[in-house]
N, C-alpha and C positions, 0 to 999 in steps of 0.2 A: 260631360259631352265628349263623345269619342272623337279623336282627331282623325282627319281624313287620311287615307292611305296615300303614300307617296309612290308615284309611278316612275319606275326606273327603266329607261329604254333598254331593250335587250339587244338592239342592233349595234350598240357602241362597242368599240374594242380599242385596245391600245395598239399603236403601230410604232414599232421600234425601228430606227434606221439600221440598215445593213452594217454588219461589222466592217470597220475600216481596215482591220488587220487581224491576223491570227493571234489571239490573246491566250490561247490554251496553255502555252508554256509558262507565261507569267502567272496565270491563275493557279497552276499547280505549284509553282515556286513560292508564291506569296500567300497562298491559301486565302485569297480574297474572292468575293462574288464576281462572276464574269461581268456583270453590268458595271460594277465599280472599276474594274480593270479597263473596260472599254471606254469609260469616261476619261480615265487617266491617259489612255492611248490617244484619244482625240485632243487632249491638251498637250500633246507632244512628249509625254513620258512613255517611251517605247520599250523599256527593258526593266528587268527586276531591280537592278541597282538604282536606276533613277527614280523608280516608283518608291522603293524603300527609303531613299534619301528624302523624297518629298513628304512621305507620311511620318517620318521619324527625324525631324530636323534637330540640329544641335546648335548650341549657342555660338559655336564657331562659324556657323553658316550665315550669321547676320552680317549685313554690310556695316561699314564704319558709319556711325550715326552722324559724324561731322561732315559727311557728304551731303546731308540735308542743309539746304540754304538757311542761313540765319541761326544755325545751331550754336555757333560760337557766341553770338550776341545773347541768345537766350540763356545759355549756361552762365555766362559772366554776370548777367543781371540777377539770376536766381541765386548765385553764390553771394553776391553783394547783399541781397535781401536777407539771406539766412544769417550772414555774419552780423548784420545790423539789427537782427530780430524784427525786421519789418513785418507787417501783417500781409500775408499772401492769401489770396482766395482763388480756388480752382472753380472755374465756371464750366459745369458739365452739361449733360443733356439727359433726357429722361428715357432714352431707349437703352437697349442692352449694351451697345458699343459705348455710349456716353457714360453710363454708370461704371462700366468696367474701366474705362479710361480714367475716370475720376479716382477710383480706388488705386489704380496703378501709380498715378502721379502723386497721390496723397502719401502712399507708402514710400515712394522714392524721396520725396521732400522730407519726410520724417527721418529717413536714414541719414540725411546730411545735417540734421539738427534743426530744421525748420518746424514750425508748428502751424501748418496751413489750415485755413477754413475751406469750406466748399459750399457751392450753391448749385442746386439742380432745379431748374424752373419747373413750375407746374404746367402740365400740358394744356389744360383748359384755361387757366387764369393768366398765364404769362406768354403763351404762344411759343413758337419755335425760335431757338437761337438766342444770342445775347442781345438784350434790349437796353436802351439808355436808362430805364428805371432801375434795373439791376445794378448798373454801374454807379448810379447816384446813391443807392442804398449801401453799396460796398464802400464808397468814398466816405459816407457819413459814419461808418464804423471804423474809419481810420485805415482802410486797406490801401497800400501803396503799390501793390502789384497784383494784377489779375492775369491768370493763365487759363485760357480756354482749352477744352479738350473736346474733340469730335464736333466742333462748331467754331464759328468766329470768322471764317474766311469771307463771309458776306456781311459782316456786322459793322459796316462803315459808320453808321449813325452812332452806335453804341461806343465804338472806339474813338470817334471824334469827340464824343462827350467825355470820355475818360481823359483824353488829352487836355480838354478844357479844365478838368478838375484836378489835374496833376497826378493822375493814376496811370502807371505804365501798364501796357497790355502785351502779353505774349500770346500769339495765336498758335495752337497746334490743332491741325485739322487734316482731313483727307478728302473733303468734298471739292468739287471743281470750282476754281475761283472765277470771279468776274474778270472782265478785261483789265480793270484797275484793282489793285490790291488795297485793302483798308490801311489806314495810317497807323499801324501798330509798331511797337518797338522792334518786334521780331515776329516773323511769320514762318512757321515750320509746316510745310505741306509738300509732300512728294509730287503733287500735281501742279505745282508752280511751273510756269513755262521756263523759268530760269533756274530750276533745280535739277541737279545732275544725279540725284540719288537713283541707284539702279532699279529699285522696285517701286513703281508708282501705285501698286495695288494694296498698300498697307491700309488696314482699317484704322479707325481713330485710336483704339487702344495700342495698336502697333506704333503709331506716331508718338503717342504719349510715352 
């Protein structure tokens, strides 16, 4: 059976906003598409040097990670777990940011001698975020430290359950918190109201 033809309106057209500034010089200098340069101009990057700096960041451009609230507590707890060969589990997420965050932290923990496990919930079976059942399963496997990546800032029930079972939880997340933070050992999130880290726009992998 032949499929019905799709009718596409011929009166539709793209309407672009008027240029906010003359970008021709930057286009020539950087050899970028005019539309891309216009977007960067609208975001406050108005010259070739600042645009190039934005598009080609260096490790030296990163802010001191200890400006993130609770970073000191998190590092101390992770170092202790590594020295004692405690079981550590990374609690990730099933989207791109969550999976990337899991890999980043997994490799970092390996580099300091830890042998972490990881858990990424099933989207349909487990739902979103850290759940009490996942904590209970981790505790049953002897996990003493759970580190969330790209989630956990709203996982009050799961973290409360972890406290009951004697499992420490470090939250690393970038999503907006509720009014009250969950009762974790450490919460690293640049969007905490009491965090002075200069860049609140980090993704989950950036926080990890």
